[in-house]
N, C-alpha and C positions, 0 to 999 in steps of 0.2 A: 705969280709963279707958284705951283703947288710943290710943297716940300715932301716928296714921296719917301725920302730916306728916313725921316723921323717917324712917319706913319708905319713903315715896315718894321722899324725897331720896336715901336709900341705894340704892334700885333704879335711880334715874336715873344716879347716879355709876357704878354697876357696868355699866350699859348702855353708857355712854360709854367705859369702860375696854375692854370687849370689842370695841366698834366700832373703837377706836384700834388694838387688837392685830391685828384682821383687816386693817385698812388697812396696818398696818406689815408684816404677813406678805405682803400682796399686793405691796407696793412692794419687798420685800426680794429678790424673784426678779430675777436678771439673766442675760442670754444674750449671750455674746461669741464671735465667730468670729475665728480667727487662722490664718495660713499660716506654716509653718515658715520659708519664704523668700518674699520678695516680688520678688526678682530671680532668676529661675530659668533655667537653661540648657535649650535644646531637648533632649529625651530624658531629662532628669533627673526623678527622682521628688520629689514634694512632698506634705506632709500638711496637710489642713485639719482643725483642731480646733474643735469647738463645745462650749463649757463652759457648763453651766447651774448657777447657784449660788442658794441660798436657804435660809432657816431650815426650810422644809417643802416637800418635793417629793413629795407623796403621789400625784399623778397626773402621769406624765411620758411623753410619746410620743417615739419615736425620730425624729430629724429626717429629712425627705425631702430628698434632695440634688437640686437642679435641674441641668439641663445647664449646664456652665460652659464658655464659649467659650475655646479654647486649651488645655484640659486634657482628658485621657481618664481616666475613672473606672475604678478597679480594685476591683470589688465583693468579691473574695475576701480583701481585706486590711483590712477594717474592724475597729477595736479599740474597747474602751470601758473606763472605769475610774471608780471612785468614791472620794471623799475626804471624811471627816467630821472636823470640827475645831471648836474653840471660839475665837471672836474677841471680845475684850472681854467675856468672860463669857457670850456668846450662842452657841448652836450654829449651825454653818454646814455645809451639805451641798453638795458639788460633784460633778456627774455630767458626765464628759467623753466625747465620741465623736470618734474619729479616722478620717478617710477619706483613702485614698491615691489620688493622681493621677499621671499622666505628662504632662510638658509636650510639646506637639505641634509648634508652629510659632512663630517669633519674632513679637513684637508686644506691644502694650499691651492689657490685658484687665481685667475686673472680676469678682469673685465677687459675685453679686447678694445682696440681703438674704434671709436664710434664716429662715423662720418655724417656730415650734415651739409646741406647746400644753403648758402647765404649769399644773397645778391648775385645768383647764378654762378657762384663759385663754390667749390667743394672744400670744406675744412674738416680736420680730424682732431679729436681729443686724444690725449695720451692714455695708454693702458693703465689700469690700476691693479695692483696686487692686493689680495686680501686672504685671510685665513678664517676657516670655520672651525670653532673649538667644540670639543666634547663637553656637554653640560655637566658630566660627572666631575670635571676638574674644579667646579665651583666649591664642592664640599671638601675636597682633599687639599685645597690651597695651591694647586698647580696651575691654575688658570693664568693666562697671560694678561688678562684684564678682568675686572669684576663687573658683572652686568649691572645695569641700572635697575632692572626688575626681572624677577624670575619666580617660578611657582614650583612647589614641592608637594608630594604626597607623603605624609608622615604617619606611619603605623604605630599603634600603641605597644605592640609586641611583635617580634620577628619569629617567635617560636611558640605558636599556639597549639592546642590540641584540637582534634576534630570537634566542631560545634562550639568552640570558645569564641566569645565576642572579641573582635579586633576593631578598635576605633581608627578609622582612616580619616585624617584631617587634610583638607586641601588648603595649603598655606601659601600666601603671597608675600614675597620679600621685595622691598623697593627702597631706594635711597631717598634721603630727605628732600632732594630737589625734584623728585618725581611726584606729581599729583595724580591720584587715581580717582576718576569720577564715576566709573561704572564698570561692571563686568557682566559677561554672559557666558553661561556654560554651553559647550558644544554637545548636543545630544548624542547618545549612542555609546556612552562608556559602559563597558561590560566587565564585570569582575568574574572571570571564568573560574569555576570551582568554588565559588562563594555564594551564600545567600546574602543579599544586600538589602539593608533598610536605611533610609535617610533619617538622621536624627534631627531634632528641632534645632534650627539655626537662628541666630539673632537677626533682628530686622536690619541692624547696621553692624558691619564688621568693625571691631575695635583693634587698633594697632598698638603694639608695644615696641620699645627700642631694644635691639640686640646687636652684639658685635660678632661678625663672622669673618674669620681670617684677617682680623685687624681692621675691618671696615664696618662702619655703623649702618645698619639697615633698620627699616621698620618692618615688623612682622604682623600680618593680619590673617587670622583664620577665617576663611570665607565659608567653607562648607565642611560638614562632618558626616561620615557614614559609619554604620555598624555593619561589619562584615563577619559572616560565620562560615569558616571553611567546612566543606561537605565531604572531603576525602583527604587522606594523608599524602605526604610527599612534598616536593617543592612546587609551590603554586606562585605564579607571577601575576601581580596586579598590573594591567596594561596602563600606558600613559593616559593621564586625564588632561583634556584640552580646555582652554579658556580663551575667550576674546575679551581683552581689557582695553578700556578707553583711558588714555593717559595724556598728561601734558608735562613735558620736560622744560623746566624754567631756564635751563642753560641754552636752549635752542630757540631761535626766533621762529615765529609761525610763517609758513609758506602758503597759508590759505587766503587767497585774494578776496574771497566772498565773505569771509568771517562767519561761515556757518558753523565751523567746528571750534571756534575760539582757541585756535592754536593747538588743538588736540589731535591725537592720532590713535588708530587701533593697533594693538599688538596681539599677535596670536602666540599664546604660551602653551607649553606642554610639560607635564611632569615626567620624571624619569620612571621607568618600570621598577617596581619594588617586589622582591622575591621573599616569600615566607616559607619557613621550614615547618610544615604541619606534622605533628606526631599523633599517634593513636593514644587514647586514654589507657591507663593501666588495666590489669585483669580484674574481673568481677568475681565476687565470692557469693555463690548461692543466691542469686537475686536476678531480677529482670531489669536490664538496662534499657530505658526508654529514650535514650539519646539526649537526656537533659544535662546541659553543662551550665552551671551557674549556682545561684543560691535559691532553692525552691522549697515550698511546703506542699505536701500532697495529702488529700483527705478523700474518703469515699463514703457516700451516703446512699440510702435507698428510700424511695417513696412510691406508693404507700407501703407500710409494713404488713398490711393485710389487704387482700383483694379477692374478688370473686373469680372463679374459673372463667377464662376468656378475656379478663381485663388486663390492660398493659401495666407493667411495673418498670420503673426507671431506676437503674443503678448509675449514680452520678459520681464521676471522678473529677475533682478540681485540682489543678496544679497552678500555683501562683508564685511569683518571685521575680528575680532579674536573671536574664541570660537568654538562651536561644529559644524563647517562647514559641516563635513560628514553626520551629522544627521538631517540637515534642511529638512523640508517638503515643498512641493509646496503649495502656497496659492490657495484656491478655489475661482474662479470667477463666476459671474452670466452672462451667455452668452444668447443672444437672441435665441429663439427657431428655427428661420429660418436659423441659422448657423450650418453647418456640422462640428463636432469636430473630430479630429484625436488624436492618442496617443501623449502625450507631450514628448518633449525631455529634457534631463538633462545632464549638463556638470559641472565638478568641477575642480578647480585649488587649490591645497593645499600647504601651506608653513609651515615649521616646525622650524623656526628660533626664537632665543631669548626665548626659553622655552615656546613658545606659538604655538598653531595650528591656522592658519589663512588662508586667501585666499578668494575665491569667489565661488558661486554656481549659475548657470544660468538655469532657467526653461523656456522652449519655448512651448507655446500653439499654435497649428496650427489649423486654422479655414478656412472654405470655404463658401462663400455666394452663395446660390442657386437662389436668387432673387436680383434684383437691389434695391437700396435704401440706406439710412443712418443708420448705425449700431452703437449702443452705449453700451460700457461695463462700468457698474457703478463703482464709487469709492470704495475703499476697505481700511479698517482700520486694520493694522497688529500690533501685540504685540510681542516684544522681551524682554527677561528678562536679566537685567544687574546685575550680582552678586556683582559688586563693590559698587553699590548704593543700592542694595537689593530692587529693584523695577522694574516695567515694564516701558519700553519706547515704545511709540506708534508712528507709521508712517502711514499717510493717503496717499494712492495712488490715485491721481485724476482720474476722469473718462476719458476714451479715446474713440475716434470715428474714423470710417473709412467709406468711401463711395464706394459702389459697383455699377458699371455701366455695361450695355450690350455692348459687343465688336461690334463696327459697322462693322468690317471686318470679322466677323464670318459668315460662310456659313451654311445654313440650309439644312440638308439632308432629303429627302423625301423617301417614300417607292418605288416610281418609280425609283429613282436613285439607289436603292439597288438591283433592279432586274438584273438577269444574262441572257443575250441573248445567248441561246444555241440552235443550229440547229441540227436536227437529221441527222444521217449518212444514206445515201440512196445508192442503187446499189446492185450488186451481190457480194457475198463473195467467193473468190477462196481459197480452202484448198490445202495445199501442205504437202506431207509426207516426213519427213527427213529420211536419211539412218540410220539404226539401227546397233550399234557396240556391239558385245557380251560383257558381263560383264568381262569375263576372260581376254579380251584384253585391258581393261581399267586400267591404273596404279593407277588412283585416287581411285579405289575401294580398292586396297591393302593398300594404304596410310590411307584411312579412317578406315580400319580394324585394322591397327597398332596403331592408335591414342588412343583408349581406353586403350590398354595395356601399352603404354608409360605414359599415364596419371595416370594409377594405380601405376606404379613403382614410378613416381614422387611424387604422393600423399602419398604413403607408406613411402618413404624416408623423406618427410617433416614431416609426423606425428611422425616418430621415433625421428627426431630432436626436434620437438616441445614438445613431451612427456618428453624427457630428459631435455629440457630447463625448463619445468614446474615442474617436479618432483625432479630433481637433482639441489638443490639450489647452490651447489658448482660449478657445470658446468655452470649454468646460470650466477653466479657472475663472473667467470673467462672469459666467453664469452663476457660479456658486460663491463669488467673492463676498457679497454682502452677508449671506447666511453664515459663512465661515467667520467673518469679522465680528458679527454680533455674538456668535457662539463664544469666541475668545474673550470678548468684553464681559459676557455673562460669567465666565470663569474668573475673570479679574475681580468682579464684584463680590464673588463668594470667597475669594482668597483672603485669609487673615493677615498674611505678611504684606505690608505696604510695598516693600521693594519688589516682591514678586508680582503684585498687582500692576505696578507701573511697567514692569517688564512685559506683561501680557497686553497692556494698553499699547505699548510701542509695537508689539508683535501684530496686534490687530490692525493698526493703521498701516504699518509697512506692508503687511500681507495683502491688505485690500488694494493698495495702490499698485503693488507689483502684479497682483492677479489681473486687475483691470487693464494694465498696460502690457501684460505678458512679459514682465521683466523677471530675471532670476530672483528666487526668494532669498537664497543665501548670499552673503558677502556684499550686499548692496547697502550703501550708506544713506543716512538721513539727508545729507547734502544732495545726493543724486536724486532722491525721491522728491525733494522740494523743488529742484530744478525742473524735473519732469512735470510736476503739477503746475508750476508757474507757467510753463509753455502752453498748458491747456486752458488758460484764461480763467483760473479760479479767482474769485473776488478777493480783494486785498485783506479784508477782515478775516475771512476763513483761512487764508494763507498765513496770516500772522498768528492765529490760534493754533494752526498745525505746527508751525515752527516752535511756538512756546511749549506745546506738549512734548514734542520731540526732545527739546532741550531739558525739560523737567525729567523725562524718562531717563536721559543719559546721566543726569547728575543726582538722582534720588538716593543712590547707594551711600553717598558721603554727605548728603544734605542734612539740615536739621530735621527734627521730627515733623512729619506731615500727618495731619489728622485724617480720620476715616471720612469725615465730611468733605475735605478737599479732594480725596481720592474719588469719592462718588460723583462729585461735581465734574471732575475731569473725565470720568467714564461717560457721563451724560453728554458732555461737550464732544467727546470722541464719536458718540452715536450721531450727533448732529453733523459733525464734519464728514462722516462716512456718507450720509444722505446728500450733503452738498457736493462731495467728490463724485458721487454716482451720477450727478447731473451733467458733469463736464468730461468725465473719463469715458 
């Protein structure tokens, strides 16, 4: 006899067990959204992490990021990672997505609830409140938190006169737990109302320890510029932008491929700086040539004696420290019988010891059309010295030269200029050449074919030119190798090791991006390596490419690298570009 009662009871218990397991699995999924910082400074980057955890994630869709007020999404910097572990004897899988943003403007904002489908069921993360702070509060101590890293533009004076040198330092401040491996300037910084000269920068930025609002920071001067205001009034230096490669030791790396070694890029920007530019004081009976600084002026003439019609040079040399590029030529009173030619101008600029210096030479060229003694009167020149806040005057003594008639010069008369031409006389004999029919002349058929060949060549060239003009991807790919080799040649000529490696990285990145029609700006070395790996580049070349990218990113704070090492890496980069050209 079959005991059906016990079987039914067993089936009922098994059904309840399966149902409870499914319910447990359904409830074990959790979705959590977090921001790396909830108090963010304007211009600072922040990461939104969405972590999905559960015992089974068989069906998982990537989260759709909504528009978040106050933040700008950076689509090329999304990362993801997976973590599998056992908790209390039960398996647990966590899938994390990281999305990068830039804080846009101060205020209080919210990350809305983000929905995601897991195992065909919709889950939602809780909203997150955050604040974007004004970077100005860092300096006055009102900030709700102190940033880990920020950059400032520091001017040597806030009240210069027109033409006075102002040293603008680009200074990076970062906490001790932050490691800075590399930085890149964002091109396009304009100092409106100023003449700008870049000073000599050290190959490696040195950091010192400072206390700001009770917090210890490291201070590193990255770049320095000499700025010369060209007009009076309130002039504002626009924000200076940097892209900095950092690693924060307090945070764990979310990079599953280990291409970035736990590092991240931060976009930093200085605050605008306003200068109150004043006019120099009044001038007393002298010509002001716009010189602001410490200068010496002298005037010479050569030769002191010349023949009529020969050129004579009046040389004015101004040397010292200050606004050498902006110096004007003194105006002299020349005798009316002298013929004047366009003056010449030559400059030699130095950029050492945080000062612009050197010399500027003006050469006036004159020619005497009559003999006699010529005198150029003395000249009183004014230069303004901001150190003493007064004008310094230089008197250039008068100079003379004597013009004589060349005794060996020959006088040409109209009689000498006549041409003796005799007429041709006699009978002319006409001869008739033999006539060859056109059909027997090969040159005729060649001439008939030339327009057709020219048309075909012109059509082919126009087709190529139109594609080069209208198809940006084709144009970039065609010129990629030439452009990369040109940048490597610049790197070889650059004395600054750090700048050379920056150009090496630019050449390799630009070549890969141009060949694959990828955006030039904002693309990481990790992305480029992944793209190249998909194109079946051989493992040896891929390893060399990764090594050079890593060296370029860490060279700013690495030990000294020799010129020979740099030239070896440039040659290796040339070989890599040739190898990449075969597969891209």
